[in-house]
C-alpha positions in Angstrom: 37.9 197.9 192.8 34.4 197.5 194.1 31.5 196.6 192.0 27.7 196.9 192.3 25.8 194.2 194.4 25.5 190.7 193.0 22.4 190.0 191.0 20.1 187.0 191.1 18.8 186.8 187.6 19.3 183.6 185.6 22.3 183.8 183.4 22.2 183.6 179.7 24.9 180.9 179.2 26.0 181.4 175.6 26.5 185.2 175.4 29.0 187.5 177.0 29.4 191.3 176.8 33.1 192.3 176.5 33.8 195.7 177.9 37.2 197.1 176.8 39.0 199.5 179.1 36.1 201.8 180.0 38.4 203.5 182.6 38.5 207.1 183.7 41.9 207.9 182.1 40.6 206.8 178.6 36.9 207.9 178.7 36.9 211.3 180.5 38.5 214.4 179.0 40.6 215.0 182.1 42.1 211.5 181.9 45.8 210.8 181.4 45.2 209.2 178.0 41.8 210.5 176.8 40.6 208.8 173.6 39.1 211.7 171.7 35.3 212.2 171.9 34.9 209.2 174.3 32.7 211.2 176.6 30.1 211.2 173.9 29.7 207.4 174.1 29.1 207.2 177.8 25.3 207.0 177.5 25.7 204.0 175.1 28.2 202.4 177.5 25.8 202.8 180.3 22.9 201.4 178.3 24.8 198.4 177.3 25.9 197.7 180.8 22.4 198.0 182.1 21.1 195.8 179.3 23.6 193.0 180.1 22.8 193.1 183.8 19.1 193.3 183.3 19.2 190.3 180.9 21.4 188.1 183.1 24.3 188.3 180.7 27.7 188.4 182.3 30.3 191.0 181.4 33.9 190.3 180.9 35.8 193.6 181.3 39.4 194.4 180.7 41.3 197.1 182.5 44.8 198.5 182.3 46.6 198.1 185.6 50.0 199.8 185.3 53.0 200.3 187.4 56.2 202.2 186.5 58.4 200.3 184.2 55.6 198.5 182.2 56.7 198.2 178.6 54.0 200.3 177.0 54.7 203.3 179.2 57.0 206.0 177.8 57.9 209.6 178.4 58.3 210.0 174.6 55.4 207.8 173.4 54.5 207.1 169.7 50.8 206.6 170.6 50.9 203.3 168.7 53.1 200.9 170.6 54.0 203.2 173.5 51.9 205.6 175.6 52.3 208.1 178.3 51.8 206.9 181.9 48.1 206.1 182.5 45.8 203.9 184.5 48.4 203.6 187.2 47.5 201.0 189.9 45.4 202.5 192.6 44.9 205.9 190.9 41.5 207.5 190.2 42.2 207.3 186.5 42.6 203.5 186.7 39.1 203.0 187.9 36.2 202.0 185.6 33.7 204.8 185.0 30.6 204.6 187.2 28.4 204.0 184.2 30.1 200.6 183.5 30.4 199.4 187.0 30.5 195.6 187.2 28.4 193.4 189.4 30.3 191.2 191.9 33.4 191.2 189.7 35.9 188.4 190.0 39.3 190.0 189.4 41.7 187.9 187.2 45.3 189.0 187.4 47.9 188.3 184.7 50.6 187.2 187.2 48.4 184.8 189.3 46.7 181.5 188.5 43.1 181.5 187.4 40.9 181.7 190.5 39.3 178.4 191.4 35.8 179.9 191.7 35.4 180.7 188.0 33.0 177.9 187.2 30.6 178.8 190.0 31.0 182.6 189.9 27.6 184.2 189.0 28.9 187.8 188.6 31.1 189.6 186.1 34.8 189.2 185.4 37.6 191.9 185.4 40.7 191.1 183.5 43.7 193.2 184.6 46.4 193.7 182.0 49.9 195.2 182.0 50.0 195.8 178.2 47.3 196.9 175.8 46.7 193.3 174.4 44.4 191.6 176.9 45.7 188.2 175.7 49.0 189.0 177.4 47.0 188.0 180.5 47.5 184.2 180.2 44.2 183.5 182.0 42.1 184.9 179.2 42.0 181.8 177.0 41.4 179.4 180.0 38.5 181.7 181.1 37.0 181.6 177.6 37.3 177.9 177.6 35.3 177.7 180.8 32.7 180.2 179.8 32.4 178.8 176.3 30.4 181.7 174.8 28.7 181.4 171.4 28.4 185.2 171.1 30.4 188.1 172.3 29.2 191.7 172.2 32.3 193.9 172.3 32.6 197.7 172.9 34.9 200.2 174.6 38.1 202.0 173.8 40.3 202.3 172.0 39.1 200.9 168.7 42.5 200.9 167.0 44.5 199.6 170.0 42.9 197.6 172.8 39.8 196.7 170.9 41.8 195.6 167.9 43.9 193.2 170.0 40.8 191.9 171.7 39.0 191.2 168.5 42.1 189.6 166.9 42.4 187.3 169.8 38.7 186.5 170.1 38.5 185.5 166.4 40.7 182.5 167.1 38.4 180.7 169.6 35.5 180.9 167.2 32.7 182.8 169.0 30.6 185.1 167.0 31.7 188.7 167.6 29.3 191.6 167.5 31.2 195.0 167.6 29.1 198.0 168.8 30.4 200.7 166.5 28.7 203.6 168.3 30.1 202.6 171.7 33.8 203.0 170.8 36.3 205.6 169.8 39.8 205.4 168.3 43.1 207.1 169.1 43.7 207.5 165.4 40.2 207.8 163.8 41.6 207.8 160.3 42.3 204.1 160.7 38.8 203.1 161.8 37.2 202.5 158.4 39.9 200.1 157.3 39.8 198.2 160.6 36.0 197.9 160.5 36.0 196.7 156.9 38.7 194.1 157.7 36.8 192.8 160.7 33.5 192.6 158.8 35.3 190.7 156.1 36.3 188.2 158.8 32.8 187.7 160.0 32.6 190.3 162.8 29.1 191.7 162.8 29.0 195.5 163.1 26.0 196.6 165.2 24.7 199.7 166.9 23.7 200.1 170.5 20.0 200.2 169.5 20.4 196.8 167.9 21.7 195.3 171.1 19.0 197.0 173.3 16.2 195.8 171.0 17.3 192.2 171.4 18.4 191.8 167.8 21.9 190.7 168.6 21.8 188.2 171.5 
């Protein structure tokens, strides 16, 4: 997966943007597992990506990278723990949308050691995963340990599945999490209010794209 050219801005060391699964199969209506109304958030996703790159803030992005036989794939999915085939490796649907293209991404696979160049890498990071919980990639916690962010701005899809697992995992290391509520969509929107309320109770800050772009967040 190719990214945009590397940038040369000074990096903001203590903040990260966390892009959850902004892939064609989820975000575009013709995708294999379209998350309803996600096309409406593409302008916000694009604005957040541009803001991070323009501010010298690195993006950590997750991406489903499936092969037949992965445990979440099913021909009779329940859309909670199992899903129809999507984001199959090498397919057009597995690619990130153009609006969230990464800069000089270092790809981190779940079945290979953490690449040795993490400490000196000046671009973004792409975390591949074979299940919807990004923390099933065993390199995520070591990566966070090296990057040591104080603040994480998180957005993407789906709020009630991949975002939920990402936030649950990120709450453990202790970084402040800012969740961009108008840059996400849920598979089951009826669950969104309860999840947002629980996260807010647990010190996740709920913000809007305009708050991030105005510099009020990081």
